[in-house]
Backbone as a ProteinNet text record, in pm:
[ID]
protein_1_A
[PRIMARY]
MDLDMRTLGGWLMSTGAVIFFLSALMPGLSGIPIVFSVACVLVGLGVLAVAHYLISKNPVLAACAGLIAIGVMGEGIFYGDGTMNVVSNALALSACIITAGVTYKSYYARLKNMFIILGVIAVAVASIAAYAYFAGADLAAVLHITAYPFFLWSLFFGILLICREEFKKRHIERSRALPKRS
[TERTIARY]
36200.4	36153.1	36233.1	36162.4	36225.4	36244.8	36369.7	36398	36442.7	36378.4	36429.9	36516.4	36579.1	36672.1	36599.4	36475.9	36400.9	36373.2	36329.9	36301.1	36429.6	36535.5	36663.9	36712.2	36699.7	36736.7	36656.1	36527.2	36442.1	36484.8	36515.1	36560.1	36692.7	36788.2	36918.4	36904.9	36825.6	36807.1	36738.5	36635.6	36564	36652	36728.5	36817	36923.2	36984	37083.6	37024.9	36904.1	36839.3	36806.3	36758.4	36725.9	36853	36962.4	37089.5	37131.4	37118	37154.7	37070	36938.6	36850.9	36868.4	36895	36922.8	37050.4	37151.4	37276.7	37257.8	37167.9	37142.1	37066	36981.2	36901.1	36977.1	37078.3	37155.1	37285.4	37301.3	37418.4	37552.2	37559.8	37686.5	37725.2	37627.2	37655.2	37681.5	37630	37641.7	37785.7	37872.9	38012	38100.2	38045	38124.1	38111.4	38220.5	38212.7	38176	38208.8	38182	38031.8	37952.5	37806.7	37753.2	37799.6	37759.3	37808	37930.3	37986	37906.1	37870.1	37791.9	37655.2	37593	37462.7	37472.6	37575.6	37593	37617.9	37700.9	37730.6	37605.9	37526.9	37403.5	37304.5	37287.5	37198.2	37253	37383.9	37445.2	37427.1	37445	37422.6	37276.2	37185.6	37043.2	37011.2	37067.1	37044.8	37108.4	37222.7	37286.6	37199.5	37135.1	37043.2	36923.9	36873.7	36763.8	36810.9	36934.9	36990.5	36997	37036	37039.9	36900.3	36801.3	36662.4	36617.7	36663.1	36617.3	36687.5	36795	36872.6	36785	36700.9	36618.7	36503.9	36464.5	36349.8	36390	36495.7	36542.7	36692.5	36778.6	36923.9	36980.9	36926.2	36977.2	36946.7	36825.4	36787.6	36871.9	36899.4	36984.4	37126	37178.7	37312.5	37315.1	37211.1	37202.3	37194.1	37113.5	37102.4	37235.9	37310	37443.1	37537.8	37531.6	37616.2	37577.4	37447.6	37403.3	37460.7	37454.4	37504.5	37653.8	37730.5	37875.4	37902.5	37827.7	37846.4	37812.4	37700.9	37659.7	37757.4	37800.4	37897.6	38031	38069.5	38192.8	38185.1	38066.5	38046.3	38073.1	38030	38053.2	38196.4	38253.2	38389.8	38492.1	38471.5	38568.3	38525.8	38442.4	38398.7	38520.2	38537	38651.7	38759.7	38766.9	38859.8	38787.6	38821.2	38745.8	38727.3	38834.7	38825.7	38743.1	38772.9	38700.8	38555.6	38531	38394.4	38312.9	38371.6	38302.8	38282.9	38383.6	38372.1	38260.7	38257.7	38153.4	38015.9	38005.1	37877.6	37836.5	37932.1	37901.3	37855.2	37918.2	37876.2	37733.1	37705.1	37570	37466.6	37496.9	37402.4	37376.2	37484.4	37465.7	37386.3	37417.8	37345.6	37198.8	37168.8	37029	36953.3	37016.2	36951.3	36930.3	37032.7	37020.4	36912.8	36909.5	36808.9	36667.8	36648.8	36516.3	36477.4	36572.5	36545.3	36516.9	36595.6	36575.4	36440.6	36406.9	36281.2	36161.4	36175.7	36065.2	36024.5	36122.8	36095.3	36077.2	36079.8	36078.7	35937.4	35928.5	35801.2	35775.5	35880.7	35867.9	35832.6	35705	35659.9	35632.4	35646.8	35612	35697.6	35823.7	35913.3	35940.5	35868	35891.2	35884.4	35778.3	35760.6	35871.4	35914.9	36020.6	36152.6	36184.2	36309.1	36299.7	36182.4	36166	36180.9	36125.5	36144.1	36292.5	36362.5	36506.9	36580.4	36541.6	36604.5	36581.5	36460	36429	36513.3	36524.8	36609.5	36753.9	36801.8	36940.5	36965.1	36870.2	36885.6	36888.9	36801.5	36799.5	36930.6	36979.2	37104.1	37221.6	37225.9	37334.1	37331.6	37213.1	37201.3	37249.7	37209.1	37253.2	37404.5	37459.2	37604.8	37680.3	37631	37697.3	37692.3	37577	37564.2	37660.2	37666.4	37754	37900.6	37934.9	38074.2	38113.9	38026.8	38058.9	38046.8	37972	37960.9	38078	38160.7	38278.6	38257.7	38146.7	38120	38200.5	38213.3	38282.1	38194.2	38239.1	38157.8	38127.6	38225.7	38202.8	38091.3	38089.5	37984	37848	37844.6	37718.8	37667.7	37756.8	37715.9	37665.1	37723.1	37674.6	37533.2	37508.4	37375.6	37274	37314	37220.8	37198.1	37261.5	37238.2	37102.6	37046.6	36918.1	36806.4	36786.4	36679.5	36703	36827.7	36856.3	36823.4	36859.3	36829.5	36679	36610.3	36464.9	36402.8	36451.3	36404.6	36434.3	36553.9	36592.3	36500.5	36464	36373.8	36237.5	36179.2	36047.2	36052.3	36156	36167.1	36191.2	36273.4	36296.7	36169.7	36092	35964.8	35869.1	35867.2	35782.3	35820.9	35950.1	35994.6	35957.4	35972.1	35938.1	35787	35709.6	35563.6	35505.8	35562.7	35512	35523.5	35634.3	35653.7	35554.7	35534.6	35438.4	35296.1	35261.1	35129.5	35108.9	35213.4	35206	35184.1	35256.2	35240.6	35099.1	35045.2	34909.5	34806	34827	34734.1	34732.6	34848.8	34857.1	34788	34810.5	34746.6	34594.5	34545.6	34400.9	34340.9	34410.1	34355.4	34351.2	34443.6	34441.6	34327.4	34291.7	34187.1	34046.2	34032.8	33901.5	33850.2	33720	33664.7	33669.8	33694.2	33704.5	33566.1	33556.7	33428.9	33411	33287	33263.1	33198.9
12126.7	12254	12365.8	12462.6	12573.1	12688.8	12714.5	12822.3	12946.2	13058.3	13182.3	13248.7	13358.9	13423.7	13480.6	13523.7	13578.2	13468.9	13353.1	13242.7	13191.4	13177.7	13134.4	13231.7	13362	13462.2	13448.3	13422.5	13403	13283.9	13173.7	13053.5	13078.3	13142.7	13169	13263	13369.5	13465.1	13399.4	13322.1	13255.3	13154.1	13077.2	12977	13042.8	13150.2	13222.4	13277.2	13331.8	13387	13277.4	13164.5	13052.9	13003.1	12990.4	12948.1	13047.2	13176.7	13278.6	13265.2	13253.6	13245.8	13115.1	13005.6	12879.6	12890.1	12956.3	12971.5	13062.7	13160	13248.9	13176.6	13081.3	13009.1	12895.7	12841.8	12730.5	12784.7	12777	12837.7	12786.6	12662.4	12609.5	12665.6	12699.3	12750.6	12900.2	12973.4	13119.1	13167.4	13088.4	13129.7	13090.4	13022.7	12977.3	13079.4	13149.1	13255	13205.1	13080.7	13030.8	13023	12999.9	12992.8	13129.2	13235.1	13371.4	13404.4	13363.3	13391.6	13322.5	13196.2	13122.4	13187.8	13228.5	13294.1	13424.3	13503.1	13629.1	13605.1	13507.7	13479.9	13429.8	13344.5	13296.3	13410.9	13497.8	13612.2	13703.6	13726	13808.9	13751	13620.1	13555.6	13565.3	13555.6	13571	13710.8	13812.3	13950	13971.6	13908.2	13917.9	13854.5	13743.5	13680.8	13771.2	13837.5	13932.2	14050.8	14094.2	14203.1	14161.8	14038.1	13987.9	13988.5	13951.3	13952.8	14095.7	14193.6	14331.6	14408.1	14352.4	14426	14474.9	14390.6	14430.4	14522.3	14519	14598.5	14737.4	14745.2	14873.1	14860.1	14901.5	14883.3	14955.6	15070.9	15144	15066.9	15015.3	14934	14806.8	14748.1	14628.5	14659.9	14775.6	14814.8	14834.9	14898	14917.2	14782.9	14692	14558.5	14485.3	14504.3	14444.3	14496.4	14626.5	14683.4	14628.7	14611.5	14550.2	14409.4	14334.5	14196.6	14193.1	14282.4	14286.1	14319.9	14417.1	14454.5	14341.5	14272.6	14162.9	14046.3	14011.4	13902.4	13941.4	14068	14114.6	14106.6	14133.1	14122.1	13979.4	13881.2	13741.9	13698.6	13741.9	13700.9	13763	13890.3	13960.5	13964.7	13869.4	13865.8	13845.3	13931.6	13921.7	14022.7	14067	14171.9	14304.1	14373.6	14492.6	14595.5	14636.5	14742.7	14700.6	14584.9	14540.5	14507	14458.7	14430.4	14559.5	14664.3	14792.9	14853.3	14841.6	14894.2	14820.3	14688.2	14609.3	14647.2	14664.6	14702.2	14841.6	14933.7	15069.1	15068.5	14984.3	14972.6	14920.2	14815.9	14758.4	14858.1	14927.1	15024.7	15138.6	15195.4	15306.2	15261.8	15142	15091.3	15067.5	15022.9	15002.9	15135.3	15238.4	15369.8	15426.4	15414.5	15462.4	15382.9	15252.2	15167.9	15209.8	15242.5	15288.2	15416.1	15507.2	15631.1	15607	15520.7	15488.5	15420.3	15330.2	15256.5	15347.5	15442.6	15533.7	15610.2	15646.1	15719.8	15628.1	15499	15403.3	15375	15345.8	15303.5	15156.6	15081.2	14937.9	14919.6	14925.8	14935.6	14801.9	14691.4	14563.4	14532.2	14564.9	14537	14661.7	14767.7	14898.7	14895.2	14839.4	14840.3	14765.9	14653.3	14576.1	14652.8	14724.3	14800.4	14925.9	14984.5	15099.8	15055.2	14940	14885.1	14860.1	14808.7	14786	14916.8	15022.6	15152.9	15206.3	15188.7	15233	15154.6	15023.9	14942.2	14990.4	15022	15067.1	15198.8	15291.1	15418.7	15395.6	15308.5	15278.7	15214.2	15117.2	15049	15145.9	15231.6	15329.9	15425.1	15464.7	15553.4	15485.4	15360.4	15284.7	15266.2	15233.6	15213.1	15342.5	15454.5	15583.1	15618.5	15597.7	15625.3	15537	15408.5	15316.1	15354.2	15396.2	15435.2	15555.4	15657	15776.7	15752.8	15650.5	15615.8	15529.5	15484.6	15406.1	15256.5	15209.1	15064.9	14999.1	14867.8	14790.6	14787.9	14854.7	14870.3	14736.6	14644.2	14513.8	14437.2	14443.7	14375.1	14438.7	14570.8	14640.5	14605.1	14600.9	14567.8	14424.1	14334.6	14196	14188.9	14265.2	14266.2	14328.5	14433.3	14499.4	14419.6	14305.3	14220.3	14150.8	14138.4	14068.6	14125.8	14258.5	14309.2	14278.2	14279.6	14249.2	14104	14014.7	13873.7	13847.4	13918.3	13905.2	13955.5	14069.8	14122.3	14022.2	13962.9	13866.1	13745.1	13700.3	13586.4	13618.8	13731.8	13769.1	13799.2	13869.9	13903.6	13778.2	13687.1	13561.3	13479.8	13471.7	13398.9	13467.9	13600.4	13673.9	13641.4	13638.4	13608.5	13466.8	13372.8	13233.1	13219.9	13276	13263.6	13337.7	13450.6	13525.7	13442.9	13373.6	13293.6	13177.9	13112.6	13002.9	13053.6	13168.3	13225.9	13259.6	13315.3	13351.2	13227.1	13118.4	12994.4	12938.7	12939.5	12889.6	12975.4	13106.2	13197	13172.1	13150.3	13122.9	12990.8	12888.8	12759.2	12769.8	12845.2	12861.6	12938.1	13040.7	13119.4	13038.5	12946.2	12859.7	12758.7	12720.2	12618.7	12676.5	12807.7	12869.1	12865.6	12846.6	12848.3	12990.9	13000.4	13130.4	13188.6	13318.8	13387.5	13417.8	13414.5	13445.2	13579.3
-4456.4	-4404	-4468.8	-4522.6	-4591.6	-4493	-4454.5	-4360.4	-4436.3	-4412.7	-4466.5	-4358.8	-4393.3	-4300.9	-4178.1	-4196.5	-4084.1	-3981.6	-4026.8	-3935.4	-3870.4	-3950.4	-3896	-3788.9	-3817.9	-3718.1	-3590.6	-3606.6	-3489.3	-3405.8	-3472.4	-3399	-3327.4	-3394.4	-3331.8	-3212.8	-3229.6	-3120	-3000.2	-3026.9	-2917.6	-2846.9	-2923.7	-2863.8	-2776.2	-2827	-2747.4	-2619.3	-2627.8	-2508.9	-2407.9	-2456.8	-2366.3	-2296.5	-2370.9	-2309.3	-2201.2	-2229.8	-2131.4	-2004.6	-2021	-1903	-1827.4	-1898.1	-1828.6	-1746.8	-1804.7	-1730.2	-1609.4	-1619.9	-1506.3	-1395.9	-1434.7	-1335.3	-1268	-1337	-1281	-1222.9	-1092.4	-1028.6	-1083	-1121.8	-1172.3	-1307.9	-1390	-1524.1	-1527.6	-1427.9	-1433	-1421.1	-1362.9	-1349.7	-1467.2	-1565.3	-1679.8	-1792.7	-1826.1	-1926.7	-2066.9	-2099.7	-2234.7	-2261.9	-2158.5	-2176.4	-2218.5	-2151	-2187.7	-2328.1	-2360.1	-2492.3	-2602.6	-2581.5	-2681.1	-2698.5	-2588	-2596	-2676.3	-2650.2	-2723.2	-2871.9	-2903.2	-3044.2	-3116.4	-3052.6	-3116.2	-3140.7	-3041.8	-3060.8	-3170.4	-3170.1	-3274	-3413.1	-3425.9	-3556.4	-3598.3	-3501.4	-3531.4	-3581.5	-3516.6	-3561.1	-3698.4	-3722.2	-3853.6	-3962.3	-3931.1	-4027.5	-4055.1	-3952.3	-3971.7	-4055.9	-4033.8	-4115.2	-4262	-4287	-4425	-4486.4	-4407.5	-4454.9	-4487.6	-4407.8	-4423.4	-4535.5	-4592.8	-4693.3	-4807.4	-4860.7	-4975.2	-4934.8	-4808.7	-4764.5	-4717	-4639.7	-4586.8	-4558.3	-4652	-4635	-4512.5	-4477.9	-4361.5	-4233.5	-4223.5	-4108	-4102.6	-4218.5	-4223.6	-4174.9	-4213.9	-4168.7	-4017.8	-3963.4	-3818.2	-3745.6	-3799.5	-3739	-3746.5	-3856.1	-3867.7	-3761	-3731.9	-3626	-3489.1	-3467.4	-3341	-3330.1	-3439.4	-3439.7	-3408	-3470.6	-3445.4	-3298.7	-3244.2	-3104.4	-3008	-3034.6	-2945.7	-2954.3	-3077	-3089.8	-3025.9	-3040.3	-2976.7	-2825.5	-2774	-2628.9	-2581.1	-2659.1	-2621.8	-2645.5	-2758	-2792.8	-2698.8	-2663.9	-2579.3	-2433	-2391	-2252.5	-2162.8	-2066.8	-1976.5	-2010.5	-2136.7	-2175.8	-2156	-2050.1	-2011.3	-2120.7	-2188.4	-2288.1	-2408.3	-2465.4	-2584.3	-2552	-2431.1	-2389.1	-2384.1	-2327.1	-2317.1	-2456.4	-2544.4	-2680.6	-2756.4	-2744.4	-2810.8	-2758.6	-2628	-2568.8	-2614	-2619.8	-2665.3	-2810.8	-2894.7	-3035	-3043.2	-2967.1	-2969.8	-2918.2	-2807.8	-2752.6	-2849.5	-2907.7	-3002.3	-3122.6	-3174.7	-3292.2	-3258.6	-3135.6	-3095.2	-3092.9	-3040.8	-3033.1	-3173.7	-3260	-3398.4	-3471.7	-3449	-3514.5	-3474.8	-3347.8	-3304	-3377.4	-3393.5	-3466.3	-3612.9	-3675.9	-3817.5	-3836.8	-3747.7	-3759.1	-3737	-3646.8	-3618.8	-3744.5	-3827.2	-3950	-4070.4	-4049.9	-4159.8	-4208.5	-4336.3	-4393.3	-4364.8	-4333.9	-4308.8	-4161.7	-4131.2	-3993.3	-3925.3	-3995.8	-3933.8	-3811.1	-3819.7	-3707.6	-3624.5	-3655.5	-3595.3	-3442.9	-3388.5	-3242.6	-3170	-3224.9	-3158.4	-3155.4	-3263.4	-3265.4	-3179.1	-3168.2	-3078.8	-2933.6	-2899.3	-2764.4	-2738.2	-2838.6	-2824.1	-2798.7	-2869	-2847.6	-2707.8	-2656.4	-2519.7	-2418.9	-2440.1	-2352.7	-2358.9	-2479.8	-2495.8	-2423.8	-2432.2	-2361.7	-2210.5	-2160.9	-2017.6	-1972.9	-2052	-2016.8	-2021.9	-2123.8	-2133.7	-2015	-1972.6	-1856.4	-1728.7	-1710.4	-1592.5	-1594.1	-1711.8	-1723.1	-1695.4	-1747.5	-1722.7	-1574.4	-1511.8	-1368.8	-1289.1	-1323.2	-1251.2	-1270.3	-1391.9	-1419	-1333.2	-1329.1	-1251.2	-1101.6	-1061.9	-919.7	-874.2	-968.4	-934.2	-932.9	-983.9	-987.3	-1099.3	-1090.3	-1193.9	-1318.6	-1426.1	-1545.8	-1612.9	-1613.7	-1677.4	-1606	-1473.3	-1397.2	-1423.2	-1431.2	-1458.1	-1597.5	-1696.1	-1832.4	-1841.8	-1761.5	-1761.7	-1703.3	-1598.8	-1538.3	-1634	-1703.6	-1794.7	-1922.5	-1937.1	-2054.1	-2047.1	-1927.5	-1912.3	-2000.8	-2004.4	-2091.6	-2239.3	-2283.4	-2423.5	-2457.5	-2368.3	-2393.8	-2385.4	-2297.1	-2291.2	-2422.4	-2471.8	-2600.2	-2712.4	-2709.6	-2812.9	-2812.4	-2693.9	-2683.3	-2745.6	-2707.3	-2760.2	-2909.5	-2952.8	-3094.9	-3177.9	-3127.8	-3198	-3212.2	-3104.8	-3111.2	-3208.7	-3207.4	-3301.4	-3446.1	-3475	-3611.3	-3652.5	-3562.1	-3592.7	-3614.4	-3524.8	-3533	-3652.4	-3689.1	-3804.8	-3931.3	-3945.4	-4066.5	-4070	-3955.2	-3950	-3975.3	-3917.7	-3939.6	-4087.3	-4147.1	-4289.7	-4376	-4345.9	-4423	-4407.9	-4286.1	-4263.5	-4334.8	-4332.4	-4398.9	-4549.7	-4608.9	-4752.7	-4784.4	-4701.5	-4724.6	-4714.7	-4616.3	-4600.9	-4718.6	-4765	-4875.6	-5005	-5020.6	-5139.7	-5131.2	-5009.1	-4991.1	-5004	-4989.5	-4998.9	-5142.2	-5158.4	-5294.9	-5350.8	-5479.6	-5544.6	-5567.9	-5546.8	-5567.2	-5715.2	-5758.3	-5899.1	-5920.4
[MASK]
++++++++++++++++++++++++++++++++++++++++++++++++++++++++++++++++++++++++++++++++++++++++++++++++++++++++++++++++++++++++++++++++++++++++++++++++++++++++++++++++++++++++++++++++++++++

């Protein structure tokens, strides 16, 4: 099986999201920080693979995706360290918002809608986090709760990346099988 970076990114993002949701559904796993960390690192590696795929198509979008990947992986690696966790989350949120803006003006529109949805989620999460911070809530707990929309986005985007590649392969095979017009 020939895996390109887009498909690999899709598989990593989907796997990380599934691990996160399984840990949320199983009471025994939800209290284990390593499960959240592994899920974040897998999603981050998936976004990094997508960034590698995007380098030749749109370097600015690839750089933004790379920053998202670093922020998400940092969130998993520094889980439990309040300051670094918040810094990683802030990096990921800012990069998501910038990516939505870059994508909105981009000529490469195939992934445009997914990144705009990510930007909207990031703005909502940033607003909730700011409100919680000024209301005196525990910011780390709020950021963990607001991770759900990101993992849901990762699951759908990962599946989209995997399915697009399979659809493309089937379309190419069908077009080769069709008789040529004269």
